[in-house]
C-alpha positions as CSV (number, residue, x, y, z in Angstrom):
1,X,12.1,-0.5,-8.9
2,X,12.5,0.4,-12.6
3,X,15.8,-1.4,-12.9
4,X,14.2,-4.7,-11.8
5,X,15.7,-4.8,-8.3
6,X,13.4,-6.2,-5.6
7,X,13.4,-4.3,-2.3
8,X,12.4,-6.3,0.8
9,X,11.6,-4.9,4.3
10,X,12.3,-7.1,7.3
11,X,12.6,-6.9,11.1
12,X,16.3,-6.2,10.8
13,X,16.5,-3.7,7.9
14,X,16.1,-3.3,4.2
15,X,17.4,-5.8,1.6
16,X,18.0,-5.7,-2.2
17,X,17.4,-8.8,-4.3
18,X,18.7,-9.2,-7.8
19,X,16.1,-10.8,-10.1
20,X,18.7,-12.1,-12.4
21,X,21.1,-13.8,-9.9
22,X,18.8,-14.1,-6.8
23,X,21.5,-12.5,-4.7
24,X,20.3,-10.7,-1.6
25,X,22.2,-8.1,0.3
26,X,21.3,-5.7,3.0
27,X,21.1,-2.0,2.2
28,X,23.2,-0.6,5.0
29,X,23.0,3.2,5.5
30,X,23.1,5.1,8.7
31,X,19.6,6.5,8.3
32,X,18.2,3.0,8.6
33,X,20.7,1.5,11.1
34,X,19.2,-2.0,10.7
35,X,15.8,-0.8,12.0
36,X,12.6,-2.8,11.3
37,X,11.0,-1.7,8.0
38,X,7.2,-1.7,8.3
39,X,6.2,-0.6,4.8
40,X,7.8,0.2,1.4
41,X,6.4,2.1,-1.6
42,X,8.2,2.6,-4.9
43,X,7.3,5.3,-7.5
44,X,7.6,4.8,-11.3
45,X,10.6,7.1,-11.3
46,X,12.4,4.8,-8.8
47,X,11.9,6.7,-5.5
48,X,11.6,4.4,-2.6
49,X,9.6,5.5,0.5
50,X,10.2,3.5,3.8
51,X,8.1,3.7,6.9
52,X,9.5,2.3,10.2
53,X,8.0,1.9,13.6
54,X,8.4,5.1,15.6
55,X,11.1,6.5,13.3
56,X,11.5,9.1,10.6
57,X,10.2,8.6,7.1
58,X,13.1,7.5,4.7
59,X,13.4,8.4,1.1
60,X,15.8,6.4,-1.2
61,X,16.6,7.4,-4.7
62,X,17.3,3.9,-6.2
63,X,19.0,5.4,-9.3
64,X,21.6,7.3,-7.3
65,X,21.5,5.7,-3.9
66,X,20.9,9.0,-2.2
67,X,19.1,8.6,1.1
68,X,17.1,11.3,2.9
69,X,15.6,11.1,6.4
70,X,12.4,13.2,6.8
71,X,11.4,14.3,10.3
72,X,7.9,12.9,10.1
73,X,6.7,9.6,11.7
74,X,3.9,7.7,10.0
75,X,3.3,4.0,10.3
76,X,1.1,3.7,7.2
77,X,2.1,5.2,3.8
78,X,1.2,4.8,0.2
79,X,2.0,6.4,-3.2
80,X,-0.4,7.8,-5.8
81,X,0.3,7.5,-9.6
82,X,1.6,11.1,-9.8
83,X,4.1,10.5,-7.0
84,X,2.1,12.0,-4.2
85,X,2.6,10.4,-0.8
86,X,-0.4,9.5,1.5
87,X,0.1,8.9,5.2
88,X,-2.1,8.2,8.2
89,X,-0.8,10.1,11.3
90,X,-0.7,9.0,14.9
91,X,-3.5,11.5,15.7
92,X,-5.7,9.7,13.1
93,X,-5.6,12.1,10.2
94,X,-5.3,11.2,6.5
95,X,-2.5,13.4,5.1
96,X,-1.0,14.0,1.6
97,X,2.2,15.5,0.3
98,X,2.5,16.3,-3.3
99,X,5.9,14.7,-3.6
100,X,6.8,13.7,-0.1
101,X,9.2,16.6,0.4
102,X,6.5,19.3,0.6
103,X,4.6,19.7,3.8
104,X,2.0,17.1,4.6
105,X,-1.5,18.5,4.8
106,X,-4.9,17.0,5.7
107,X,-6.6,15.6,2.7
108,X,-10.0,16.6,4.0
109,X,-11.4,17.6,7.4
110,X,-14.6,15.7,6.6
111,X,-12.6,12.5,5.9
112,X,-10.6,13.0,9.1
113,X,-13.8,13.3,11.1
114,X,-15.0,9.9,9.8
115,X,-11.7,8.2,10.4
116,X,-11.2,9.7,13.9
117,X,-12.7,6.6,15.6
118,X,-10.7,4.1,13.4
119,X,-7.2,2.8,13.3
120,X,-5.9,2.5,9.7
121,X,-3.5,-0.3,9.1
122,X,-3.1,0.0,5.3
123,X,-3.5,2.6,2.5
124,X,-3.9,1.3,-1.1
125,X,-4.4,3.4,-4.2
126,X,-6.3,2.2,-7.3
127,X,-8.6,3.7,-9.9
128,X,-8.5,7.2,-8.4
129,X,-9.4,6.0,-4.9
130,X,-7.8,5.3,-1.6
131,X,-8.7,2.0,0.1
132,X,-8.1,2.2,3.8
133,X,-8.0,-1.0,5.8
134,X,-9.2,-0.7,9.3
135,X,-8.8,-2.5,12.6
136,X,-12.5,-3.6,12.7
137,X,-12.1,-5.2,9.3
138,X,-14.4,-3.1,7.0
139,X,-12.4,-0.8,4.8
140,X,-13.2,2.8,3.9
141,X,-12.8,4.2,0.4
142,X,-12.0,7.8,-0.4
143,X,-12.7,9.1,-3.9
144,X,-9.8,11.4,-4.8
145,X,-12.0,13.4,-7.2
146,X,-14.7,14.7,-4.8
147,X,-13.1,13.5,-1.5
148,X,-16.2,11.6,-0.6
149,X,-15.8,8.7,1.8
150,X,-17.8,5.5,2.3
151,X,-17.3,2.2,4.0
152,X,-17.5,-1.2,2.3
153,X,-19.4,-3.4,4.8
154,X,-19.3,-6.4,2.5
155,X,-15.4,-6.6,2.5
156,X,-13.4,-7.8,5.5
157,X,-9.8,-6.7,6.1
158,X,-8.3,-5.4,2.8
159,X,-4.8,-6.6,2.1
160,X,-4.2,-5.5,-1.5
161,X,-6.0,-3.7,-4.4
162,X,-5.4,-4.2,-8.1
163,X,-6.6,-1.9,-10.9
164,X,-7.2,-4.5,-13.6
165,X,-6.7,-3.7,-17.3
166,X,-10.5,-4.3,-17.8
167,X,-11.3,-1.4,-15.5
168,X,-12.5,-3.6,-12.7
169,X,-11.0,-3.3,-9.2
170,X,-9.8,-6.5,-7.6
171,X,-9.6,-6.5,-3.8
172,X,-7.7,-9.1,-1.8
173,X,-9.3,-9.5,1.6
174,X,-9.4,-11.7,4.6
175,X,-12.6,-13.4,3.2
176,X,-11.6,-13.8,-0.4
177,X,-11.1,-11.8,-3.6
178,X,-13.8,-9.2,-4.3
179,X,-14.2,-7.9,-7.9
180,X,-15.8,-4.4,-8.0
181,X,-16.9,-2.2,-10.9
182,X,-16.0,1.5,-11.1
183,X,-18.9,2.4,-8.8
184,X,-17.7,-0.1,-6.2
185,X,-20.5,-2.5,-6.8
186,X,-19.4,-6.1,-6.2
187,X,-19.7,-8.2,-9.4
188,X,-17.9,-11.4,-8.3
189,X,-16.2,-12.9,-5.3
190,X,-13.7,-15.8,-5.3
191,X,-13.3,-18.1,-2.4
192,X,-11.4,-21.1,-3.8
193,X,-9.9,-22.4,-0.6
194,X,-10.8,-23.5,2.9
195,X,-8.9,-20.5,4.2
196,X,-9.4,-17.5,1.8
197,X,-7.2,-14.9,3.4
198,X,-5.6,-13.3,0.3
199,X,-2.6,-11.1,0.9
200,X,-1.5,-9.8,-2.6
201,X,-2.6,-9.6,-6.2
202,X,-0.9,-9.3,-9.6
203,X,-2.1,-9.2,-13.2
204,X,0.0,-11.0,-15.9
205,X,0.3,-9.9,-19.6
206,X,-2.7,-12.1,-20.5
207,X,-5.0,-10.5,-18.0
208,X,-5.0,-13.4,-15.6
209,X,-5.0,-12.4,-11.9
210,X,-2.7,-14.2,-9.5
211,X,-3.5,-14.1,-5.8
212,X,-1.2,-15.0,-2.9
213,X,-2.7,-16.4,0.3
214,X,-1.5,-16.6,3.9
215,X,-1.7,-20.4,4.1
216,X,-3.1,-21.9,0.9
217,X,-0.4,-20.9,-1.6
218,X,-1.0,-19.2,-5.0
219,X,-4.2,-19.0,-7.0
220,X,-4.9,-17.9,-10.6
């Protein structure tokens, strides 16, 4: 969050980790009740959104500690740059709420029609687009300007997306790291290991990209 605290979701609740001391403590509130935390998103203002299996969506104001339980159940959530909340519903619709408190509405009936035969496991925001990881491996991309949707058949199982300072889009996937231009054309692909299942990406102040893998460690 903006204060530097790390928030970690686990099978037995939500934890806070101090980056200065390394101390970890469980964030115990009745709204969570030690439930398994499936996904966490944090806005620039410090609002934490928590999705749990089969339970209400939880909102935590990290600056004040105020916790709100919202009567909606979504397993997959993500945040846009302006604080909007995206969610994939159990009836396979892609929804958006302007701030998470206003009513969730369908982003586009056309998008819902395309996604109706797919199970979305992850939503990632980058460069004005939503990257939707699917059960069959090939992700969909929704352009938030014109709400067009397309599938990237050359990428397998998206895990993370990074909007690089150069303007390129870096995609961590099961089959390596794909580098795309603004038109989603692949310009490079990195497969440095025997197992190239990348899980997360981060850019350092020098513009280097760091990638974490499932079995092979860290790559730069």
